[in-house]
N, C-alpha and C positions, 0 to 999 in steps of 0.2 A: 504494500500500500504506500502510495506517495505521501510524504510528509512535507509538502511544499505549498506555498501560497503566493499569490500576486495581489497586491492591494494598491489602490489609488485613493488619494484624498485631495480635494480641491476646495479651497475656501477663498474668501476675499483677501486673505493674507499669505497663503502658501499654496503650492501645488506639489504633491509628493507622489512618486511612483516607486514601488518597492517590491522586490522579489526575494523570497526566502526559501531555502531548501535545507531542511535539517539533515538530510542524508545525501546531499549533493557533493560537489567537489569541495572537500574539506579546506576551509580557509580562503576559498576564492572570494574575492571582494572587489567591488568597484563602488565608490561613494563620491558623489558630486553634489554637494548641498549648498555650495557657496560659502560655507563656513569651514575653513581649512582644518581647524582643530577638531571639529565634529567628525569630519571625514577620517581623520587619523584615528579617532576613537572607534568609529564604525569598522574600520579596517582591522584593528586589533581585536575587536569583538568577534569578527568572523574568524580570524586566525586562531585565537585562543578558545573560541567556542566550537571550532571545527564545523562552522556553518558555511553555506554558500549564501552570500548576501549582495544584492545589487540595489543601490539607492540613488535616485535622482530627485533633486528638490530645487525649487526656486521659491523665493519668498521676499518679503518686504524688509530686506536687510538694511535699508536706509534708516529704519526705526530700531535696529538692533537685531540680534540673532534669536531672541526669545521665541517668536512664533515658529521659526524654522526648527529649532531644537525640540520644542515641545511637540510639534506636529510630526516630526520624524519619529519621536518616541511613541506617539499614539499609533502611527501606522505600523511600526515595528511590532508593537504589542498586538495589534489586530492580526497581523500576519502570523505571529507566533501562535496565537489562539487558534486560528484556522488550521495551520499546519499540524498542530497537535491532535486535531480531530477529537475523538472520544477519550483520548488519553490512555487507551488500553496498552498495557505492557510497559509503560514507562517507569523509570525509577522514582519519579515524582520529586524527591528531595535531592538537593545538591548543596555543597558548601565548598568554600575555598579561602585560603589565606595566602595573600600574594605580597611579597616585598618588591619595592621598586627603589633601589638604592636606600636612602634614609627613610623612606615612607613605607608604611605597612597598612594594607587594607584587607578587609574580609567581607564575605558575602555569604548569605544563606538564603536558599530559595525553597519554597514549597509550591508546586503547581497545584494549588488548592481549590481553585474556582472562587476563592474569596480574595478580592483585590485589597491589598494593604501594603503600604511601603513605610519602612522606618529607615531614615537616612540620618546618620550621625557623622559629621565631619566638620572640623573647625578649619574650613578652607579660607585662606586670606582672600579678601575682596580684591579681585584683579581681573584684567581682561587679557586673554591669550589670543592674539590675532583676531580680536572681535568677539571672542567667546567669553562671556562673563562667567565667573566661577559659580555663581548661584544657580546657573542653568543646569549644573550636574544633577542637583536634586529634582529639578523640573523634569529632566529627561527620565530619570528612574521612576518617578511618580507616574509619568505618562505610560511607560512600558508596563508597570505593575497593574495599573488600572485597566488598560486595554487587553492585556493578556490574562487577567484575573490570577495574578501571582500574589502570594505572600512573599514579600521581598525585604530583606534586611541587608543594608549596605552600611559599612562604617569604615572610616579611616582612623586607625588607632593613633597614628602620629605621622609627622613629616614636617619638613620645612620648605621644600620646593613644591609649589602648588601644582606644577605640571606633573611631577612624579606622584603626588597624592591622588590626582584625578586619574592618571593612567593606571595606577595600582587598583583603584576602585573599579574601573572598567574591566581590567584583566580578571579581577576576582569575580565580578559578575559573569564574565564570559566562561570562566572555568567552572563556576557553580552551575550555570545553565547547561553547560556541556554534559555534566553528570545527570542533572535532573531530567533532561529530555531523552537521555539514552535509554535504549531498550534493555529491560531486565529479563534475561532468559528464564528466570524462575517465576516471573509474574505472568499469570495466564489471563488476567482480566484488568479491570480498572483498579488501581491500588487505593481503594477506599471502601470502608464498610457501608457507605451510602450507595455504592454502585455507580456513582457519577462524580466527576470532578469539573463539570461544566456549570454548576450552579453554586 
């Protein structure tokens, strides 16, 4: 069964086209959002998550990157939700602890059907090539809500904000990689309710 999805979203602020394949060419990625740092994070999400991910976005960057970053997160979450289907056979849970030089981040995921995001990171207020650091939380919130994930992301410490954010994305990617993987010992949906879609 294919675990892939194509999603589009068009608003007065952004236009997003995204393709995701959980079992495609591992790490294959092309991201063109107009926000260079976001493209970098999406590329490493694909690489460390072993996903095939293609993203094209255009948005009202003259007002800042907020709408583009949030809407890419929404569409990525929608595609992930669709690609997972009924969730049969998945491991469901995943976690990762990732260092990036002086920074350390961790992520825990439950593909629960219950959207909730806890983001804890004391990121210095800064702009990295037009990407404001507060947008990291907006991105993860958008993904969690649209994919119906219980998502906990934290940066334990760090001094270089680029490293702190990169560690967070890598931890998310590594945790997601485990959570969406197929468990050969799981014969159905890993829930006593019988569903992870609600």
